[in-house]
N, C-alpha and C positions, 0 to 999 in steps of 0.2 A: 454248214447247212446257211444255205440263204435267208436274207431277211432284211429289213430295212433298220438304218443306220440309226443313233440316235444322238445328239451334242452329249456333250460330258461338263461335267464343271472344271474338270482340269485340262487344260491346254495339252493336247499333243496325244490324247487318249480316244480312241475311235472305239465305240460303243455302239452294237449289233443287238436286234430286239429279233429271237429269234420265231415269236411267236406273232401270231393275229393280235392277241390282246390280252395284259399283262392284269392280272385278276388283281383285287383293290386290296390295298396291304399288302401286295407283294413289288419288288422293285427287280430290276435288270442292275447288274453288278455295274460297279464302278470302281474310281483310285478315287480316295480320301486325300491319298499323296503318292503319289506317281516314282517312282527308283530314278536318282541322281547321279549325273556323270562321274565316274570315279579313277581316278591315277593314283596310280599303290606302287612301289618299288618291286623290282624282280625278287622274288623269292617271300614277298612278304604275304597277307592275309588280306583278300578284298572282300566289301561284304554291300551287298546290291538291295537294298529295303525298301519296301513298298506297303501301303496302308491302303484295304479295298474297305468295299459297302456294298450290301445287296440281301435280299433277303425273297426266298434261302441264302444261308450264309456262301458264296463262293467259293470252287475252288481254285487254287492255284498252281499255276504250271510257270516253268520257266526254260527256255530256247532260248537257240546262240544262232548263229548265220552259215559259222563255219564249219557245223559241227552238232551234238547233243551233247546236255549236262546229266547223262545219267551215270556215270563212274563215278563210285561212290569214295574214290580215293582224290579225287579233283574236288568237286563237290557237295556241299549237303545242303539241302532244301529244307528248312525248320520254321514255327509259327511260334512267336516269342508273344505269350497270353498275356506276359502282365503290359507289353506296349502294344501289343496290338498288333505286332509287325511283323510282315511275312520277308524271310530273309533268304538268299542265295549266297552261301558262301564257300569261293573260293578258295582253298586252303593252301595252296602255295601257288602264285601267279606266278605266268612265266609268259614270255613273247607269245609263245600259243596261245594262251585263253586271251588276249586283248582283241577283242572283237564286239561285234552290234549284239546284245543279250536281248531278247522279247519276253515280256512278263504276260501270261493270259490269264484274263479271270474271267469263270465259267459259274452259271448255273443253269436250269431248267430252262428260264424266259431270255436267256440270250448270254455276252462274253463282251469283255472288253481288252484292250491288247493297247501296249507300250513297249517302246523302246528303249533301251540306257547303251551308253557306250562306256566300255572299261579299257582303259589304257594302262599299259603296263611299260614303266622306265626300265631298260637294259642297263645290265650289270649294277655294279655296288662305286659310292665315291669312295675312292681310295685320298685322303688327303696326306703328302708328301712335301717334307719341305728339303729344298734343294742347301747345299753345300755355303755358305755364306760366303760371299765375295767379301774381300779387303775394302774397310772404308773408303770412301772414296771424296775429293775435297769439292767447294760448289763448281769451281769452272771445271770440274769434271764430269759433272753430271749431263748424265744421258740426256735428252730434253724429252725422249721418249715416257720417260718417267712420269715429269707432271704431265701427259697428256691423258696415260692412264690412271693417274692419281684426280683428277677432275671428273674423269666420269666413276669413278671406281668407288662402293660405298665406304663409310669407313671403316667398317671390320676388316678388310683388306689390306688399309693402308700398311700394316706392316709389314704384310707378306710380300707385299709389290716392292718397298723399298729393300729388305735384306735379297730380294732377288737382284736387286743393283745395286749392289753393296753399301747402299745406305744406312748409317747407326745412330746417325744423332737425328732425332724424332721429335726434339722440341723445335730445332730449327728448321725440319721439315714442315711442320704444321702450319708455324710462324709463314713461311715462305708460300705456302699452298693458299690459306685463306688470303694472304693480301694477293696472289694471282686469281683466287675467284673474287676479289672486290672490282678488281680492275676490269677481271669481265663482266660483270654486272653492271660494271659505270659503262662502258663501251655499247653493253646490249641497251640500257633505256636509254642510251644518246637515241632521238629520235632525228632531229634537226640539229646541225652545227652550222659555222660561220653563218649567221645570217647580220647583214649589211643593213644600218639604217638608211632610208631611201627618200627622197625628197621629192613629190608631186608638181613640177610645174604647172602652169595655167597654159602652157604649148608643147607640142613636141609630143614623145612617145615617153611615158615610164617603165620602166621594168626593172627588177632586182631576179637576181642570182641565190637558192642556199642547198647547202648539202642534207641530203638525207636519206638514212636508212630504214628499209620498213621490216619488221621482225616477219610479216606478211607480205610475200612479196605480189598477192594476190590482193591485196585491199586498194580499196577505191577510195581517191582522192578527191575532197568537197574542199571546196571555195567560198568561204561566208564574207561579208561584207554589213559590220553591225544585227549579225544573225539571219539575216536575208540569204540564201542561196544563189551563187554568181555563174553562170552557167560560161562553160570555155570548151576551146577544142583546138587545138593545134595550127588551127592559118593562122598565119600572122598576120594577115589583113580583118582578122576578126577584132570586137571591140576588146576580149578578154581570151588570152593564147597562156596555154602552158605547153612550153619543150621539156623533151629528160632528155639528158646524158646518161648515161651510166648513173650515180647517184647523184647527178648534178640537179637542177630543178629550177626553168628560169619561167617566172611569170610576167608579162607584158599586159598594159593598158595603153590601146590607140587612144591619142588625142587624152587625154585625161582632161578632165574638168572639175572645178570647184566640188562637185558632188557627188564624186569619184572616192570624197575622204571620207573615214570610217572611224568608227568609234572602236575604242577598246577594250573587248568584255576578257571577265575572269571569271575559267571555271572554278566550280563551290567544289568540295570534295572534305568528306565528312571523315570522323577519325574513329577505326576499329579496335574495341578494349576487349582483350584476352584476358579473364580470370579463373583464378585454380582454388581450390581450398585443400588445407594439409590437415594430415589428423594428429601433427603432433608440432610444436613450432619449427620453424626454421629462419634464421635472421637472413638468408639469401638463398635464392635458387638460381639454375641457369636458365635465362630463354637462348631459343637461338630458330634460325629460317632453315630447313633444307640444307644442313650443315655446316651453316655458318652462323656462329655464335652474337648475339644482340647484347649490346650494353645501353646503361642509361646513359642517355644524353644526344642531342637534335631532335629527331622526329619521334622517338622510342624514348618514351619515360615508364619508369617500371617502380613500381612502388610497392610499399607492407604496409598489414593493417597491424596496430597498436600488440597486437594478441599475437605476429608472427604466423598467424595461420592460413589467410588469405592474403595470394599473390597478384599482382594486377601490370600487366603490359597494354602501353599506349600506344596505340600508331595514328601520329596524328595528320591528316593531309593526306588521306590515301590515294597512290597511284597506281597505277597498272602493273608498277614493277614490285608492290608490294603483294600481289599474287602468289599462293603458295602455301605451306605448309608448318606452322609455328608450335614448338618441340617445350613443355616447359619440364626440367630434369630437377626430381629431388632426389639427391643421393642414386640408389639404383633402380627409384621409379621413376617412368615419363608417364606425359600424358601428351596429344597432339589436339590439334583442330586446325580447318584448311582457311583460309582467308580467301574470297572471292569479291575481286573489286567491279563493280559494274559502272555506268554509265558514259555519258563520251567525254572524247580528251581530246585537247582543244590544244596547239601550239601558236605564238605570238612571233609573227617571221615581221614585224615592224608594228610600230606606233601609228597606226592606220591600216593594216591588211591582216584579218586571220585568216590560216590555212588549218581548215579542221583534216587531219589527216585519216583517221578512223573513228568509224562509232560503236562500241559495242551496246547490245542489248543489252535492255535494263524493263526487269520486272520487280513491279511496286509488291512488295510480302507482307506490306504494312507494320507494324509494330508486333517487336517479335520477344520471346522471351530470351534475355542474357543467361540469366541462372534461375530455375524455377523454386518454388518453396520443396523444402525436404521436409520428411514427415521427423519428428519431434518429441523425445522423450522429458520429462519436466517431474520436479517432486511437487506435493503439495506446497505451500509456502513459498517457493520460489519464483526467480523470475524465468519467463519462457519467452521467448519472441521466435517469430517466424519472419522471412523476407525474402522478396523478388525482386529480380533487376528485369529492368525494357530497356528496349534500343533505342527507347526515344523520352529525353525529358519532361516533353510537353505531352506526354499521354498520360491519362487520367486513369484509375483503375476504383475498382466496388469490392472489399471484401464480407466474404460470409463465411456463416458458421450452422454445419447442417443446413445447407440452402436459405437460411436467411441473413437477408443485409444487418450489417452490422457499422455500427457509428459509434465517432471517438467518444468515449466516455459510458460507453457502456459494458465497465467493468477493463475496459482496454484502451489502449493507447495506438493510434492509428498518425503513421510520421511518413512524407514523402520526404525526400532527400535526393533531388534531381529525377533520375533514372531509379532509384531505389527505393522500394517502397518496404515499409518494416508493420508490423503489428505487434505489439509488447504488452502482454499479459504480469502484470506486475508481482502481483501473489496469486498463482496458481490455487485451485479449489476443485473438487471432484468432479462439479459439471461444465467446466471448463473443457472439459475430453470430448473432441469433437474434428470433424474433417471441416475444413478450412481450404476456402476457396478463393484463390484471386481472379478479376475478370477485367480487363481493358482491351477497348477496343474486339471484342469476340474472340480475344484471348483469352486464356483458363489456366490456372496452374492449383493443383488441389496438393493436401499434404494432412497426414493425419497426427494431432496431438495428443497422445498418452499424458495422463497423469497416474503417476503412481506416487505412493503413501508409504513411502519407508519408515520403518525403525527410528525415531527420533529421540533426542537425551538433551536435556537442557542441560545450557554451558555450565550455570551456577552449579546444578546438579551435580554432573559432571567432574566438574574441577573440585566438588568438596571428597567426590567418590573418591578419584586417584589420590589423592592425599593419603600415605602410610594409615595403617593401623596397627597400632602400637601394645604390646599385652604382657604383663608378666609369665612365668609359667603358671599353669593350672587354673589361667582365668578365662573369659569367654572373649568370643570376638565376632561383630555384628557389622554387613556392612547392606544398603538399603538404597534403591537406586531407581524412582518415578522415570517412566516413560512415553511413550504415545506413539502412532501411527496405524496403521490400516489392521482388523482384525482378518484373523485368529492370528496369533502371538505366539512365540515358539520361544521360552528362555533356557539357557542352559548355565551353570556355574564351572568352572574349570579352576583347579587348581595345580599350577606348573604342567598345566596341558592333560590333566586327568579330571576326566569328568566327576564334577560331586553328582552322588546322588542320596536322598533322603533315609538316615540310618539315626546309631547309637547317637555318635558326635555330631552329628549334619543334619540343620532344619531348616526348608527351601520353603517362603511361603510366596507365592506368584498368583499377581490376579490382572486386571486387567491392564491399569497402570500400574501398578508397582512389584518389584520384587526384593525380596529383604532373603540372605544368608546368616545364620547363625554358628558358628562354630564352636562348641562346647570342649574345655578342658583340654588347652595349647596345651603343646611342645613345645621345645625350639626345634625338634624334625619338622613341625608345620610350619616355618616360616618359606616364604616363598611369596610368589605372583600369586594373585586370586586373579579370572577375568570372569566375566558376564558376558555373553553374545547370544542377541536379541534379534529372531528373524520372522519375517513374513513373505508373501508370496511379491514385495517389490523390493526385497532388498534384506541386508544383513549389516547390523552396526554392530562394536564391540567397545567395551570400559574394563581398564584396566587397573588393578589398585595392588596393593604387597602389604604383607602383612609380617609382622617383626613381632616376636618372642621370646622374652628379654631372660635368662636365665644366669646362675653364674658359669665361666667361663670352664671348659677341660681343661684337666693336667699341660702342662707345657712339658713340650717336646723333650725326647731324649732321644739316643743317650747324650750325658753330657760331656762335650770335648774339655780335656786339662791343657787347662793355659799353659800355667806354670806350675812347676811344684820346686819351689827353695828352700832355703836352710827356715826359715823365717815365715814362709807364706806360702797359701795355695790360691791359683786363680783358675778356675772354670768358666763353661759358658755355655748355656742348651737356647733351645729354639723356644719364641714364643706360643700359645696354647693352637691348637691345631682351629678351635674355635672360643670365639672371645667372649660369646654370651649376648652377642648383639649390643654390649657397650664394651667401649677400651678397658685394658687391662690399667689397671693405677700403679698395684704397687706387684712388688713380689715379697712373700716372706718366707725366711731362710732359717731353717734348724741346721743343727749337727750335733752327730755322736760320736766319741772317740771310738774306734774297734773296739770288743772286749767289757764294754759298758752297758751298763740297760736305760741310762738317760737320757734324753734329749733336752738339748739347751734352745732357747730363741736366741738367732742374731740377730731378728729386726728385720724390716722393711723398706726394701730398696726400692726407686723407680718402674715403672712400667716400661719405660721407653729402652730399655738398656737390659737385655738378658744375659747375664754374667755378673759375677761376685769375688771378690780378692778378699782372702782372709788371712789377714796379716798376725791371728793369736793362734800360733802351731806351735808344739816343739817336736824339734826335728827327731827324725827315725819314727814318728808316729802315725798312726793310719786312722784318716775320718773318715765319715760317712755322711752326707747332709741331704735335707729334703728341702723342695722346692713347692710349695703353693701359687698359686695365681688367685689374684684378687682384685674385682669390679665391682658396678654399684649393687649390681646383683646379690656378691654374695663372693664365698671361697672356696677354692675348686681343690679336689684333691691333688696330693702330692706328689713329685717326682723324686725317685732315691736316686743316687749316685751309686755309681760302683766304689771302692773303696780306695782312698787319694791318699799316699805317702808323702808326708812330709819331710823336704829335704832328702829325697832318692833322685838321683841325676836323671834329666830326661835329654835325649839328643835331638837338635833339627833333622830337617828329611834327608836321606840321602839323593846325591846330585847322580842321573846316568850320563855316562861320561861317552860310551859308543855301546851302540847296537849289533848286532848282527845274528843270525837265525840260530846258531847253536853258543852264542854265548852272549853275556851283557857286562858292560865292567861300569862299576861306580867308585865312587869318592865321595867322603862326607868329612863333617870336619871335628875339631877334639871340641870338648865341653869347657866351657869357661868356669866353670864351679865343678871341683874333680869331689868335693863332697869333705876336702878336708885330707883325705887316702892318695892313692896313687892310681892311675888307671891300668889296671894290669890287661885288660881286651876287651872286645866287641862282641856281640850278638846281632847277625845279619838276617833278617827274617822275610820271606817273599811270601806272597797271596797272587793265587793267580785269580785272574779277574770272572766272575760270577760266582766265586765261592769265598766261606768264611773262614777256611784254615788257611795260616799261618804255621812254616814251618821252616826251621833252622837248615842254613844252605852253608855257612864258612864253620864246621866243626873244628877248621884244621888253620881257621884265618886266613883265606885267601880274598882279595877283593874281588878276582873274577867268577862271576855264575855263569857254570856251563852246564848247569842242570834243567833247561829250558827247552822247549820244544817248539818249532817255527812258526811262527805266525800266531803264536798265542801272546793276551797280552795280561804282563802283571805290576803288579806295587810291590816296595822294598818300603824297610822302615829296621831301624838302627837303636841298638841299646847300650850304655854304657855298661863297663863293669868295674868297680876296684873291690878294698879289702872287706867292703861292708857286704859287698852283692850285687846283683844287677839293678841296674834301675829301670824305670819307666822309657818303653820303645817311643821312639819318636814317628812324629807326622808322618804317614805313609808319603814315597813322592809320586810324582807322574806318572800315569800308566803307561807304559815302555810297552813294545811289541819285539819278539825276537823274530828279527828277519833284515836280509843284508839290503845297505842303501842301494838304492835303485835308477838307473838314469829315464829320464821322459821317455814315453811312447811314442812311437812316429802317428804317420796320417792313417786315420781308415780308409777301408777300401771297401772299394761296390757301393759307393753312395749312390743310393736311390730314390725317387717318390713312387711310395705304394698305392695312395689313394689320395684325394683332396676333394673339398667343396666348398664353399664359400667363406666358411670361417675357420675352417682348419686342415692340417695337410699332414698326411703321416709317413716316415721316414724309415730306412731301413738301411744295413750297411754292416760290413763283414772288419774283425777286429784289422789292428793294425800289425805287419809282419815285426819278430823279435829277429834283431842284431847284437848279437853278443858283444856285449861291453858300448853297445852305441844307443841303442834304443829296446827297453826291455817293456815287460808285458804291462797292458792298456789296463789299469783297476776300474775306472766307469769313464762316462763320455760327459760331456756337456753340448747343447743343445743350443745354437745363437744363431738371431733373425735378426735383418736388418732392411726397411724399409727402403725403395728405391730412392727417395726422395730423402732421405738422412744420411748423415756419416757415420751415427755410432750405433754399434754391435750392443743388440739387448741381449740380454744371457736368460733362456726358457727354463731352463731348472736353476735351482741354486746349489742343489745337493747330488752330486756325479750319478749316476744311474749305471746299472750293471748290464742290463738287456742293450741288443744292440737296435733296437728301432724304438722309436719315440712319435709320438703324434703332438705337435706343435697347437694352440686352442688361442682362441680370440682374436682371429684375422680378417681385415677388414675386405667385404667381397671386389672383388675382382679388382682388388689392389695387385701390387708388384713388388714380392721378396727374395731380398738374396738370404742366404740358407748355410751354413756350415756348420761342422763336425767336430768336436776337439775331442782327443785320447787324452786320456789324464791318470797317473798313479800316484805313489808316494812321493817322488821325484820331481814331481811337478806337470806342467801341462806339455802335451806335445803342439804340434806344426796342426794348425787348421786344415781343414778339407772340406770344399765347398759344390757346388755346380755351376759349371761353364757358362750357366744362366741363370737369367732371374725366374723365379714359379709365380704363379698368377691365383691367389685365392681363387679358383672354380673349378666344379666336380667336372669330372670327367668327361670326354663329349657326348652328347645324347640327341639324338636323332627329335624330333619335338613329334609329341602323341598328348593327345587331348583325355583327360582324367575320366570325365563325367560320361559313363556309362550309358545314361538315362539323358545324354540332351534333348532338350527342345530344340526341335527344326522347325517347327510352325508354331506362330507366335501370333494371338489375335489379341489386339490392344484397342480401346473405345476412343475414339478422337479426344483430345485434350487431355489424355493421361500420362504418364510416365514412362516411358520405355525403357529397360532396364536390363544389358544380359551381359551376364558373368561369363565366363569362359576360362576354364582350369587347363592349364595343362603345363606338361614338364618336357623343360629343354636344357641344354647347357651346350654352347654359353648359351648367355641371356639373347633370344630370339630375335632378330626383326620382326615385328608385328604390322600384317597389313589389312585395314580392312575396305570394304568396295561394297559398296551397292548398286546392283543391274551392270558391272564391271564398270563403274565410271568411281570417283572419288567421292568421298561421304561431302555432304552441304557443311556449311559451318557451324551450326547451330546442332549437329551430330557430335559429342564429347566422348570422345575414346581418351581411356586411362587404362597402363600398363603397369605392370609389376615384373619379376622372376616366376612367378606362377600362375600368370594369368592375366587376362584385359576385360574392361568394360566398357562397353557400348553406352550411353549415356541418351536417350532427345527426352530433354522436362517436359518440354506440351507437345506431343505428338500430333500432327495430320495427316490428312487423309496422301498427301504426297510421298509421305515416309514409307507408306508400304510398296515393297520390294524381296529382292531375293541377297541378305548380306551375308556376302564373305569373305572369312578369317581368316587368311594364311601366317603362319607360324613359322619361320625360317632362320636358318644358323646356317653353319658349316657342315655339318652332317645330312641336312637335309631340310624338308620341309612337310606340314600336312598341312589341309585345308576343310573348312568343313563352312556348308551353306545352310542359312539360317532362313526363314521365310518369314518375313513380318509386314501382316496387314494390320494395317490401320481404317477401322470403320466406324460406322455409327449406327445408332438404330434407325433401321431403313424407313421412311417417309413413303408413305402408302400411296398407290397408281392412281389415277386419274380416273372419270366417271367411266361406268359398264355401261356398255351398249348391247342390246341383245338383238337375234336377226335370224328366223326363221325361215330359210329357204326349200329345206327341205323336210316332210312330216315325221315326223319322231325321232328329229335333233335340232338343237340351239346353239347357236354361233356367237360364242362371248370374244368382243372385245375392247380393250383399254388401254387409257393412256398411259405412256410409259412412265416409273416412280421417277422424280427428281434425282433419286442417288445412282440410277442405271447408266448412267456416262461415267460415274466416278467409282464404279463396284463392278469388276467386270465378271466378281462370282455371286449378283444380286442374281435371284431367280423368282417366279412367282406361284404361287399356291392357286387354287379354284376351289371353294367347298360350295356344296349345294342341299338344299332342304326342301321336301317335296310336303306337300298339305297332308298326305296319308301321314309317315312317321314324324312329322313333326321336329325333327330331330338335325343337327348339321355332320354332314357328314364329307371327308376330303375325297372330291374326284379327280384331282392334276395337283399334281408336284415336280419341283423342277422342271418349272417350265422358262425356257431364255425366250419365248417370244412374248407377244402381247397380243395373241389369239388362240381360241380354244375353243372347241366342240362338243358338247354335250350329247350322249348317244340316251336311246329308254329313255324319252319325254313321251310320257303318255297323254293321251289328250284327254281335257277335262279336269289334267290334276293342277293344282298352283306352285309354281317353284320360286325360290329365292336363290337370287347365285353370291357368292363373295369371293375377293379376288385379294390375294393378302401380299406383298411385296418381302421377301427373305435375304437374307444374308448370315453370314458366322456371328453377329450379334442377337440374330432373333427375329420375333415375326413384325412387322411391321399394323398400325388399327388396318381392318379390310376394306374396301370399299367396295359398295354393296352394289348391285343392279337392281334395278325397277323389276318389282314382280310379275313375272309371266301369267298376262289375265287370263280367263279361261273362257276359251271357245269351243262352242257346241256346234257349228256348224261341220255340217260332213255330207260327202256326195252321195247321189241316192243308191239304194241297194238291196235286192232281195234278201230277207231274213226266212223266207218262205217261198222257194218262184211256184210255178203252176204245176201241181199232178198230174201223171197221166188219169184216161177219162173216157170209158167206152158207156155209152149210151144207148137202151132199144129205141126201134123207132115207136117214135108216137107218145114217147113218157119224155117228161121233164130231166134238164140238166144242171147240174151245178159246179160252177168252177170258181177257185178263190186261191189266191197267194197274200205273202205280207212284206210288207214293204218297210223302208226307213230312210231318215234323210232331215237333214236341216238347213238352209228352211224343207218344208215338208213339200216331196216334190207332186209334182202333174202328173195324172195316171189317165191314160187312153187304150181301149180295149181295140184291137182290130180282129178284122177274120178275113183272112186270103190280102192284107195288105190296105182294109175299105176299115176305115174308124165306125166304132158302133155308139160309139157315147151318145150321139143323137138318137138313131136305132129305137124306134118303140118296141122292138120285138124281142127286145133281151131289157133285162132288170137289172144295172148295173148301179153297187155300193159302194164305197168308200169308209170304214167307221176304224177311226185310230190306226192306221195303216191297213188293214185287212180290207184288201180289196174283193168283191166276190160279182160274179156274173151268171145270170139264173136263164134258162131256157125253159118256157113252161110247155111248148111242145115240138120237140126235137123232130123236124125232116130232113128230106132230102138236102133242101138248098142249105140247110146247117152242117152240112158235112166241109169240111175245112182246114185252114191253118190260124190258130186263134193267139193271138201275139198281145201281151202287155206292157206297153211302154211308161218307162215314169223318167221325170226328169225335174231338174231346180240347178239353179245358178252354177255350181258347182261342180254338174256333170249329168249323166244319162245313163238308164240301165233298161234291159228288157227280157223278160222274159217269154217262150211260143210252148204249144204243143199243136198234135194233131187231132183232132175229134173224127173219131170214126164211129160209125150208126149201126149194130148189128141190124139185120134184114136186108142189106144190102151187099153187092157182089164183093166190094173191095176186101181186100184183106185187112182184119182186123186187127193190125197194130197201132199202138200209139206211141209217140213220140212226144218228147218234150227235149227244152231247153232254154237256159237263162246266160245273157252275153251281158257284159256292161259297154257300154255305147262310148262313153267319156269321159273322162272325171278331173278334176284340177287337184 
């Protein structure tokens, strides 16, 4: 339907109003954010998003130029209630879906339309690696390689070198940096071969120079002592300049002494880049446009004492210093741009200056190099707020919650050059506020938050940490005073188990102190005691120790017999498992001869050596011993040994000669002490590892044990036999496994990398082949790695693993490693198997993707505040991140901080000029992703100028006003008009979203008084109103008939009365006419005019009174008339009477 067009608050949107008048409180539809152009890879999902407004709520429909969007398999249109976005989802974008899409928003009062373009990139990105060419020497390098490397990003260096067969990357990087430096020096050279000239009193003086312009269209200006010197290419002129290729010849005809000039020196400022780290680093890397920067010359690199603040200073900036500078700390990076402004001058001689080109310079005044940052401090601690300006001469003022601060108001204000610091030595609760620093119209704000976490006095903490030592059965107590913000929560723990009040546990806690009492402590109660105090500001802990002293536990058995001779017995045991909290001082030994009931006390021995030798024994008798441990707290229970025979032979352990899967060969030595009789044989026993059963294996006396199982582990012991019987068995030999001797295994097969990330990668392989008699089966594997810069291999697993897979941990992100796997068995290690190339610690390639689904795409910030955008993404390898503002590079005061998972844009102190559409592009070898974020920096609008009223048409008033001063700086600023009349006496809005400076108010009633207000309005809110002078009461009106003349018929001879009612201001003049002749002076008619009621009386009607009677009323605003025809009865005329009223003119 047709209608009239309206302006939209969003550029590129057409709004049409389809009704004559929109009711009060209702609005036509519009876009609050129109859809943005989208570019996607073919096969991916595309989302077109819009946000709309209107009352009543409008409906949103989508269309496209080359088809429709009705197919539900391709398009899904939905509304997200949470984000209030209307979304058209292209499920599987193909080349056919690339088109111009139209979004239509409509309600009963109008519609709004805008278009958006969807681009679809065809095909998939496939990364292939060509077969490596054989390495080439430096003299064989193709020159095209250097041309490609000089124009390619760093991430493509390796691929380009491999294509040309270059494998020495260190030499390549060194040579490439040298070539870049040479090229920069050539480009920076603007003027070469300048020769000194001498100006003589007569003749012609000239000099030549070779000059290469970076811009061939640059204009060349000549100056002498700062004054412009006009010239042309005519040799006959006073000054001339001729150009031949890159050679310029300047000449002065008939030079005079006044042609001599004074040398001028240009002034260059220093540029400072500064970054603050979260963790200390001794050194970070600085670079400019892929070229590394080192300390020295015009580049000064400094580091603060705490290793957190790193600064790069460029002294005497030149045009060649323009570009993007990067600070790199590990895998983190941050970048900022340097723009050099001002005019560049080159000295051609000691007398003449040639100005090659001039750069425009805009004085932005003092700027914040680094603004204030929000700070968190504890009560009683020191807090510091600092900022840095671009000028050391600038002074500023500090404010706390809007009130000025002075040095000495509990704070210390320090100005150190361009750095301004505010120091609070001892923070208190009331120091929490919003602090602001202002300098020359610039301001930066930050919030200081004061928290009061739990605190413990150092002396009380030192006393608390001392161990509490009590005897078994006694009570243990702890007490700890503390302070901090209420409310406090106090918890006690013993060995990480929380203690709760109970029979043996008592806890008393107040606002400043807590006590713990443990009753009747036992030895098992020993351990760590911890108190944890927390409130809303933090948590603190203190740790003590409880030591409960008690008698020791019995010594550990069984007792081992060291020697059993004819005249002595020696045995040993293990110390007690628990010494009772204090050292064992002695062992008490008792002895009993087997067969008797009496125990004899043999005395005490020192506790340092748990062994005893009894020399008072009778040969052939058996003895039993009891051993008790003694400490300062008491004597333990006893350990009783087995029966020990004196004078009975005990052999040394047998030795394994050889082992096979079906037999084990053993040997042993004869005992030196035969017991006085002949050795007649031996008993050989075996024990399968893991059991306690010893079985006799040589009933017929062989020394080859064949009763074994392959792979099983065995122990053997032997005992000698003489005429008196068998002696005690010997100590068991070392464990031996029944198996055949093995050859080392071969190389593992099919070694591959299954997964990787920045700190780990996982490997898998197949078992090596078995070759009979050459390479046996692998029984385990070792994994070894070697960083590319090291020469030594590091074994990742100390014990061989049996699985054919392994995950290497603890790698350095983006570092390169050589990896190999070694198979092993009982025969030794096999040969290692590694990869043909190194492995980089990084995840598999992932196309960049933004992770935050609720990312804000429209941000409104008040001028002077900080703008901080955090964009999270996932991508592998680490992508290149580019920020643009309105498709141009960012200004130098915008700081970008990048990591492997996100990027941050920071504007410390925002200005209106920072408004625009910021685009972040995340790109790696797999693909790229972009998102646009509109930032609008604005301020509370200033009110419009005086409002004027004009009434040209009755019933309407036209308001006009002077634009707000912010209108030129804010394209979204508009106006709102409100009205108040003398009847209702309340303000109501009559117009909103006005983008012009006039408005006509209708339905203005005469006689009413009206007041009008005009507000300026933007994204921050309303301005103070500008009020129009009240419209005065105006009662003037054109004359009119409220009651016109009415029909009259009168009989002849009777009187006749005619009347009408009139109004008008000023009061109208009334004139009566009969047949167009005035009756006002005719005495035959009685005429009256009382309060607007006009009457005419004919006393006696006759034939002469017949005719047309007319009343004419008039004042300065107009005139009107009313007429009638009087017919007299008794006459022959027709008795019809007619009347009419007419407005003659009106203003």
